[in-house]
N, C-alpha and C positions, 0 to 999 in steps of 0.2 A: 723510164720505160712506160709506155702507154698501155693501160689495161683496157680490155674490152668494156664497153659501157655497162653491160649487164653485171659483170663481175665487180666493177667499181661501185655501182649503186648497192649491190648486195652486201659488199664489205662495209660500205658506209652505214647501211641500215644496222648491221651487226655491231659496229663500234659506237654508233650514236647513242646518247643517253635518252632512254625512252621516257615519255611523259607518264605512261601507264606502268607503275611499278609491279602491278600484278602480272603483266605479261613477262617482265624480267624475271619474276619469281618462277613462273611456269617454265621459262627457258632454262633457268639454272637447274630446276628439278629434272627436266628432260635430260640435260647433259649429265647430271649426277647419276641418274638411273642408268644411262648408257655406260658411264665409267664403272659403276658397280657391277653391271651385268657382264661386261667384257672381262673385267678383273676377276670376278668369281668364276666365269666359265673357263678361262685359261688356267687358273689355279687348280680348279677341280679336275679338269681334264689331265693336267700334268700329274696330280696326285694319283688319279685312277690308273694312268699309264705306269706310274711307279709301282703301285700295288700289283698290277697285272704282271709286270716284268719280274717283280720279286717272287710272286707265286709261281710263275713259269720256271724261274731259275731253281726254286726249291724242288719243284717236280722233276726237273731235269737232273737234280742231284742223284735221283734214284732210277728213273726210267732212262732208256737209251734214245738217241736221236732216231735210229732206225733199227728194227729187229727183223732178223731173217730166221724163219723156221720152216719145217716141212708141213705139208697139209695134214699129216697125221699127228702132228704135235712134236715130233722129234727129228733131229738130224743124225743120220747114220755116219756119213763121211763129211763132217763139218770142215776138215782141213782142206778138202778140194774146193768147197764153196768159198772158204777164206782166201785161197789162192786166186780164184777167179775175180773176186771183187777188190783185191789188194791193189790192182792197177788203176782203179777209179781215182781220178785226181782229187775228189772231194772227201774220200775216206781217210780220216786222220788216224784212227785207231780202231781195233776190233778185239772182241773178247768173247769166248764161248761161255755159256751159263746153263745151269740146270734149275728149273723152276717147278715147284710143287706145293700143294697145300698139305697141311698137317696140323697136329695138335701138340702143344708143349705143356708138359705137366711138371709140377713141383709139389709134392705132397698131395694135398687135397685140391690144390688150385690147378685149373685146366683152362687153357685159352687157345683159340685157333690162330694160326699165323701163316704167312706166305714164306715158305722155305726157299731160299735162293742159294744155289751152289755157285761159287765164284772162285777164281784164282786171284789172289790179292794183287799181284803185280800187274796183271792184265786189266783188272777191274779199275785200278787207279787211272788208266789211260782213257776209259770210256765214261766214268761217272765220278762224282765228288763225294759219294757216301762215306768212303774210308777216310776222307779228310775231316769228317765231323765226328770222329771217335772222341768221346769225352772221358772215357775210362778204359784202360787196357791198351794192348798193343796189337794192331791188326796183322803185323808180321808173324804173330804166333799162330795164325790160321794156316796150318800146314796139313798136307795130305796124310791121312791116317791118325792124326792127333785127335780128331773128333771134337774140335773146339767150335764154339758158336758165339756169334756176336749178335746181341739183341738190341732192339730199339729201347730207349730209356723208359718209355711208358710201358712197354711190354714187360721189361724186367721188373718194373714197379708193381704191375698187376700180378706177377708171379711171386713177388717177394724174394727175388734172388739178387745176388751181387757177384762180383768177380770171384772166380775160383769155385763157385758152387756148381752142383750138378743139376741138370734138367733132363727130362726124358722126352724125346721126340717120337711121336706116333705117326707113322706114314699111312696114307690112305689105302695103299695096296697091301693086302695081307698075304700071308703065305699058307699054303695048304699043308696040313699035317694029318696024321691018323686021327688026331682028336678033333679035326675040323679046321675051319678057317680061323687063323690067329692073326692079330694085328702085328705089323712089323714095328718093333721098338728098338731104340738105340739111346744110350746115355751119352750126353754131351756135356762138356765143361764150358762154362761161361768165361770167355777170354776177353770180352770187350763190350762196351755199350756205346751206341751212337745216338745223336740227337740232331734232328734237322728242323725242329720246331714246326712240324706238320703232324698233327695227331694221327692221320691215316697211316703214315709211314712209321712214326715212332712207336706206335702201338700194334703194328700188324706185320712187321717184317723181321725175319731172322736170317742171318748170313752164316753159311758153313762152307767148307772147302768143296770145290766141284767134284773131286774124287769121292769124298764122303757122301755127298748128295747122290751121286750115281749109285753107290752101294746101298744107300738107304732106300732108294726108289727102284732098285734092281734094273738099272738102265744099261749096264755093261759099258760099252764104249760110246754110247749115244749121249747127245746133249739136247737140251730143249731148243737151243738156237744160238745165233750170233748177235751180239750187240755191237752196233757201229757208232762211232763218233765222227761227225762231219765238221768240215772247216767252217761252214756257214749253216747254222741251225735254222735260220729263217727260210732256207731253200730246201727244207727236208722233203716237202711234198714232191717237188720237181725231181730231186735226186732219187726218191723212192721209185718213181716210174723208170728212171734211167737204169737203176740197179736191177730192177725187176726184168727189164728187157735184156740186160746183160746176162742175166741168169736164165734167159729164154722162158720166163714165166713159169719155171718149174718149182718155185718155192714161194711161200707166203712172205711178203715183204710189207711191213707196217712201219709208219713213222710216228713220232711222238704226238702229233696232233690227233692221230686216230685213237691213241690210248685214252685220252681225256677229251674227246671231241665235244661232248655235251657241256662239260665244264667250261672250256674255252669259248664255246658258242654263247653260253650264258653270260660270260664276262663281256663279250663283245656287244650283246644285246643291251646289257646294263649300261655300258658306256654310251650307246646311242640314245637310250631313253634319258639319261642324265643330261646329255647334250641338248636334247629337245626341250626338256623341262627348264633348264637354265637359260636357254635361248628365249623363253617367254619373258624373262626379265627385260631383255633388250627390246622385245616386241612391245611391252608395255611402255617403255621409255620412248619408243618410236611413235606410239599413239599420242604421247604427250607433245611430240613435235608437231603432229597434225593440229592439235588444239591450239598450240602456241602460234603457228602460222595463220590459222583461221582468224585469231584475234588480231594478229599483226596486220593482216589484209584489211580487216574491218577498220582498224585504226589508221591505216595508210590509204584509204580509198581516195581521199582528195589528192594525195601525191601521185597515185596511180593515174587518176583522171588527168592531171596536168601533164604527166609524162606521155600519155596517149595523145593529148591534144598537140604535143610538140612533135608527134610523129613516130613514137615508139610503138612497135607492133605488139599484138597480143602474145606472140611467141617470145619476144624479148622480155615482156612483163613476167611471163612464166619462169624464164631463166633467172630473173632477179630473185624471186622468192624461193625457187629451188636451190639457188646458191646459198641464200641466207639460212634455210633449213638444213642444208647439207653441212654447213660450217659447224652448226651445233653438234651434229652427229659425228663429224670428223674429229673435232676437238675431244669429244667424249671418248671416242674409240681409241684415239692415239694415247690419251692419258690412261684409259683402262688397260690398253695393251702394254704400256710401259710398266704400270703397277703389277699387272698379271705376270709379266716375264720376271720382274725383280722378285716377286713373292715366290714364284715357282722355283727359281734358282736358289732361294735361301730358305725354303720351307723346312728343311731338316734342321735349321738353326732357329727359326722362328717358333716352331711348335714346342720344343723343349723350353724355350724362354717363357712362353705362355704357361706351360705346365708348372714351371717354377714360380711364376708370378701368382697364379691362382691356387697353387699348392694342390694340384689334382693331376690324375693320370687319365688322359683322354681315352687311350686304348690299352687297358690292362692286359699284360701278357697271359694271365691265366684265363682270360675270356676270349681274346682274339688271337688269330694265327700270327699276325704281324702287329707289333706294338709301336712301331715308329711310323714316320710318314715319308716313305721313299718317293721322291718326285722325279719324273722323267719327262721334262718339257720337250715337245717335238714341234719344230717350226711349221710342220704341215698342219698341226692342230691350231697353232696360232694364226696361220694364214686363213684357215677355214673359218675360224671365229670372226676375224676381222672382215673377211669378205661377206659373211652372213649379216654382220652388223651394218656394214656399209650399204648393202642391198636394202635392208629394211629401212634404214635412215633415208635413203634416196626415194624409195617408194612412198614414204610418209609425206614427202614434200609435193607429190604430184597433184593431189586433190586441192589443197589450199592454193597452190600456184595457178591451177586451172581456174579456180574461182576468181583470183585476182585478174586474170586475163579477160574475164567476162564483165568486168566493171564497165558501166556506161558513163562516160565522162559528163554528159549533160545531167544525169540524175545525181551523180556524186557531187557536182559543183553547184547544184541549184541553190543550196542554202549556205554556201561558203561566202 
């Protein structure tokens, strides 16, 4: 198969043993820089995706995909609202809930907490929090029993365990002849949950929805409905659809609105890391410029001979652009392969490194997540490779243009 002349010469220059070993060294350095840059960028992006996914999943253990409430904060006839949205094809499950803030006391220890009233059977359908009970039995959470399930850190701060009594102080008091008195109720600790997120493990208490309604004097009202969707990634779009289905008479919020600043910060962090690590590839691409400039200087006589044989300046440019692009392409392909392999096996590689160096990179008592959950996405791999290819190609333009401007008479004068 006959290759185009420019491609043939470019490949021959790449394979040929150079007289100048320093140029070969710069070429290998450029290729190594691109390999390391692409490798690091794909690996770090995959690890960050895994961290974000793990954090999102832990948040979704507690919060719902979509929450429906009235504009005054409570739903009077939540059953009719439930019937209206049950026909939506994306609604997988729903559960009413009561939410309020209060204080929990045990002796002289007092701490604030978010009191959530739930029905255990319905709650399992919309969240995972009851699947993370580490002590006790969530089925003991029955109406009228006044049992309470605490986050493990919350129980530790109160110094309580299973079977012990705590006092819950509701924010709305009751008026008596003696004045306004706080509403108090004794609860028995029947369970402890742990999600390994300090915000939830130290700030949430679960009680039965009927007990919560009595504590907060709501009667038959609830705070709202929690919905679980078939596709959590489409929560924003389905929120709009459900709101329209309810004629915009209720407040409908999705999970991205509950922690909007947090998820926005994670996305900005990912973009910044991408740009910073991309600079590694940019530095390697600049090395391609210096490599090709030295090669053009070294090959001036060859270029002059080719031009006297009739090769056009455009063809000369293509020769050196091909040669420089080969350095970039080889580095990008090797870096991409190493990056994909590392990303797919990072959960095995990191523990092996921890055992080898006898250290813990992310201690559980300091960080929310102690392991390295990787989530490699081919869209990120494609974006990294495209960016690296673009920079490698752009780096060849100036040296190739200089080669096309070589004057044959000047170059061959002293040959």
